[in-house]
C-alpha positions in Angstrom: -14.0 -62.1 -44.5 -18.1 -63.1 -43.8 -17.1 -61.4 -40.2 -15.9 -58.7 -41.7 -19.0 -58.1 -43.9 -21.3 -58.4 -41.5 -19.5 -55.9 -38.6 -20.0 -53.3 -42.1 -23.3 -53.6 -42.3 -24.0 -53.6 -38.8 -22.3 -50.6 -38.9 -24.1 -49.2 -41.4 -27.2 -50.4 -39.8 -26.6 -48.9 -35.9 -24.8 -45.8 -37.0 -28.5 -45.0 -39.4 -30.5 -45.3 -36.5 -27.6 -44.0 -34.0 -28.8 -41.1 -31.4 -25.5 -40.9 -29.6 -24.3 -37.8 -29.7 -21.5 -36.1 -31.5 -18.4 -36.6 -29.8 -14.8 -33.5 -30.1 -12.5 -33.5 -33.2 -9.7 -35.7 -31.6 -6.9 -37.8 -33.1 -7.3 -38.1 -37.0 -6.9 -42.1 -38.4 -7.4 -42.3 -41.6 -8.7 -39.7 -44.6 -11.4 -41.1 -47.2 -11.0 -38.7 -50.4 -9.9 -35.8 -47.9 -12.2 -36.1 -45.7 -10.9 -37.2 -41.8 -11.8 -40.3 -39.8 -10.6 -39.3 -36.1 -11.2 -41.2 -32.8 -14.4 -39.9 -31.9 -15.6 -41.5 -35.1 -14.4 -44.7 -33.9 -16.0 -44.7 -30.4 -19.4 -43.3 -31.7 -19.4 -46.0 -34.5 -17.9 -48.4 -30.8 -20.8 -47.8 -28.8 -23.6 -47.6 -31.6 -22.7 -51.8 -32.4 -24.0 -54.6 -30.4 -21.3 -55.9 -28.1 -21.2 -59.5 -29.3 -19.5 -57.7 -32.4 -17.1 -55.7 -30.8 -16.3 -58.7 -28.5 -15.1 -60.5 -31.8 -13.5 -57.3 -33.3 -11.4 -57.3 -29.7 -10.6 -61.3 -29.9 -8.3 -60.5 -32.6 -5.8 -57.9 -31.3 -6.7 -54.7 -33.1 -10.3 -53.2 -32.4 -8.6 -49.6 -33.2 -7.5 -50.8 -36.6 -10.7 -53.0 -37.2 -12.9 -49.9 -36.0 -10.5 -48.0 -38.6 -11.5 -50.3 -41.5 -15.3 -50.1 -41.5 -15.2 -46.7 -41.4 -12.3 -46.7 -44.3 -15.1 -49.0 -46.0 -18.6 -46.9 -45.0 -16.8 -43.5 -46.4 -15.8 -45.6 -49.4 -19.6 -46.1 -49.9 -20.9 -43.0 -48.9 -19.3 -41.2 -51.3 -19.8 -43.5 -54.3 -23.8 -43.4 -53.1 -24.0 -40.2 -53.0 -22.1 -39.4 -55.9 -24.6 -41.9 -57.9 -28.1 -40.2 -58.7 -29.8 -43.1 -57.0 -30.6 -40.4 -53.8 -32.4 -37.9 -56.7 -35.3 -40.9 -57.3 -38.5 -40.4 -56.5 -38.8 -43.6 -53.6 -35.1 -42.0 -52.1 -36.8 -38.6 -51.8 -39.8 -39.6 -50.2 -37.9 -42.2 -47.6 -35.7 -39.1 -46.9 -38.7 -36.9 -46.4 -40.0 -39.9 -43.8 -36.9 -39.9 -41.9 -36.8 -36.2 -41.9 -40.0 -36.3 -40.4 -39.6 -39.3 -37.8 -36.4 -37.2 -36.5 -37.8 -34.2 -36.3 -41.0 -35.8 -34.2 -38.8 -37.9 -32.1 -37.2 -34.4 -31.2 -40.7 -33.0 -30.5 -42.0 -35.8 -28.3 -38.9 -35.7 -26.2 -39.0 -32.0 -26.1 -43.1 -31.9 -24.5 -42.2 -35.0 -22.3 -38.8 -34.1 -20.8 -40.7 -32.1 -18.1 -43.8 -34.8 -17.0 -41.1 -37.9 -17.5 -38.7 -37.3 -14.4 -37.9 -39.3 -11.3 -40.5 -37.3 -9.5 -43.0 -38.3 -11.5 -42.2 -42.0 -11.6 -41.7 -41.7 -7.6 -45.2 -39.9 -7.5 -46.7 -43.1 -10.1 -45.7 -45.4 -7.4 -47.4 -44.1 -4.7 -50.6 -44.1 -6.2 -50.1 -47.5 -7.0 -48.8 -48.5 -4.2 -52.1 -46.6 -2.1 -54.6 -48.4 -4.6 -53.2 -51.6 -4.0 -53.2 -52.1 -0.4 -56.8 -50.7 -0.3 -57.9 -53.6 -2.8 -55.7 -56.4 -1.7 -56.8 -55.1 2.2 -56.8 -58.7 4.5 -55.6 -61.1 1.6 -52.6 -62.9 1.2 -49.9 -63.8 -0.9 -48.6 -67.3 -1.9 -44.7 -68.1 -2.8 -44.9 -70.9 -5.4 -42.8 -73.1 -7.5 -44.7 -74.8 -10.0 -43.5 -77.1 -12.9 -46.1 -76.6 -15.9 -47.0 -79.8 -18.9 -49.4 -79.1 -22.1 -49.8 -83.1 -21.4 -51.6 -84.8 -17.9 -49.4 -88.0 -19.1 -46.5 -86.3 -18.1 -47.4 -84.3 -15.6 -48.9 -87.2 -13.3 -45.1 -89.0 -14.8 -43.3 -86.0 -12.8 -45.5 -86.5 -10.2 -44.1 -89.9 -9.7 -40.8 -88.9 -9.3 -41.5 -85.9 -6.7 -43.7 -89.0 -4.5 -40.1 -90.7 -4.5 -38.2 -87.7 -3.3 -36.6 -86.4 -6.5 -36.0 -82.4 -6.0 -38.5 -79.8 -7.1 -36.0 -77.1 -8.8 -34.7 -80.0 -10.5 -37.2 -81.5 -12.5 -39.0 -77.8 -13.4 -35.5 -77.4 -14.5 -35.4 -80.4 -16.7 -39.0 -81.0 -17.8 -41.1 -77.4 -16.8 -42.8 -75.9 -20.5 -42.2 -73.1 -18.9 -38.7 -72.4 -20.0 -38.6 -69.1 -18.6 -39.8 -69.8 -14.6 -38.3 -73.0 -14.9 -34.5 -72.1 -15.4 -35.1 -71.1 -12.5 -36.4 -73.8 -10.8 -40.1 -73.1 -11.2 -39.9 -69.8 -8.8 -43.4 -67.8 -9.7 -42.6 -65.4 -6.7 -45.4 -64.5 -4.8 -49.4 -64.8 -6.2 -51.7 -63.3 -4.8 -54.6 -65.1 -3.9 -57.9 -64.8 -6.2 -55.2 -63.2 -9.2 -55.8 -67.0 -10.5 -58.7 -69.7 -9.3 -57.6 -72.8 -10.2 -53.9 -71.9 -8.2 -56.1 -70.9 -5.4 -58.1 -74.0 -5.3 -54.9 -76.6 -5.4 -52.4 -74.3 -3.0 -55.1 -73.6 -0.1 -54.4 -77.3 0.7 -50.6 -77.2 1.0 -48.5 -75.7 3.9 -45.3 -74.2 3.8 -42.5 -76.1 1.6 -45.6 -78.6 0.6 -46.0 -79.8 -3.0 -48.9 -80.6 -5.1 -50.7 -84.9 -4.5 -52.1 -84.0 -7.7 -51.8 -81.8 -11.1 -53.6 -79.0 -11.6 -55.8 -77.8 -15.0 -55.5 -74.5 -16.0 -55.9 -73.0 -19.3 -52.2 -72.9 -19.6 -51.6 -76.6 -19.4 -51.3 -78.9 -15.9 -49.6 -77.7 -13.1 -47.3 -79.3 -10.5 -47.1 -76.4 -7.2 -45.1 -76.1 -4.5 -45.6 -73.6 -1.3 -42.3 -71.8 -0.5 -43.9 -69.3 2.1 -47.4 -67.0 2.7 -47.6 -63.7 4.0 -49.7 -61.0 4.3 -50.0 -59.4 0.8 -47.3 -56.6 0.2 -46.7 -54.5 -2.9 -43.5 -54.9 -5.0 -40.5 -52.7 -3.6 -40.5 -49.2 -5.6 -36.5 -50.9 -6.9 -37.9 -53.9 -8.6 -40.5 -52.0 -10.8 -39.4 -48.5 -10.9 -38.5 -49.3 -14.8 -42.5 -50.4 -15.8 -43.2 -47.2 -13.6 -41.3 -44.9 -16.2 -42.9 -47.0 -19.6 -46.4 -46.4 -17.8 -45.9 -42.1 -17.1 -43.8 -42.2 -20.4 -47.0 -43.9 -21.7 -50.0 -42.0 -19.9 -48.2 -38.4 -21.0 -47.3 -39.1 -24.6 -51.3 -40.4 -24.9 -52.0 -36.7 -23.2 -50.1 -34.9 -25.1 -51.7 -36.8 -28.7 -55.0 -35.9 -27.1 -54.4 -32.2 -26.8 -52.6 -32.2 -30.2 -56.0 -34.3 -31.1 -58.2 -31.7 -29.3 -56.9 -28.2 -31.3 -56.6 -29.8 -34.7 -58.8 -30.2 -37.7 -59.6 -33.7 -38.8 -61.9 -35.1 -40.3 -62.5 -38.9 -41.1 -63.9 -39.5 -44.5 -63.8 -42.8 -44.7 -65.9 -45.7 -43.3 -62.9 -47.0 -41.0 -64.2 -47.4 -37.8 -61.7 -44.5 -36.3 -62.9 -41.9 -33.7 -63.3 -38.5 -35.1 
């Protein structure tokens, strides 16, 4: 019963925010107060729910029946809510207007940006940043480095002793590092450009490829033990590795340009002393 309630609440939330396209009418699987529920409705619900909830429903062996029941329950609640007077209250009417405005704004922004946010724009952004990168890092080196991070120097020194006794660096990083993200990957920080973190430079210069710290290095993050895996001339990241970030960057730039253009055309008066720009 608890899982059914959880799935129903998720269905209400998911359908409320879902932007999935409307599926074509298909086989009718149920009717509630004369209104049809079709397999297309089931597909739309399935696409909008978290994967974990779908997996739990699949484990019961009848995903179609489970989803049908959720939509029946949802339709019953919806019909009751629409027949009630709650939709006439001032608060609900205001919320409906805000939701309506949000949908219209999202559609407008999408329409305005779709010609500016595309693969060609992302590739051009990569080329621009790549050229800038190569000019700024000319003749610089980068080091592929691993680290184990500690907040306490005593713990760092204890781990250093274990390294000196021959224990594996990556194993200790997974076990001990307080940087959990890199720790689970054996302390891997990837390639670090010279000059990015001055404290790193001083510690890494004395290490040969394959070398491990002989003492802990203190930074604002804590105490580090390092291992150098590789050294090479600085290279820009591969396009595939940064495509998603560049896409977000292009989208943000296009959005800010749109806002500026609209604001320049609008009549704006800042009446309160809020510090907002005019």
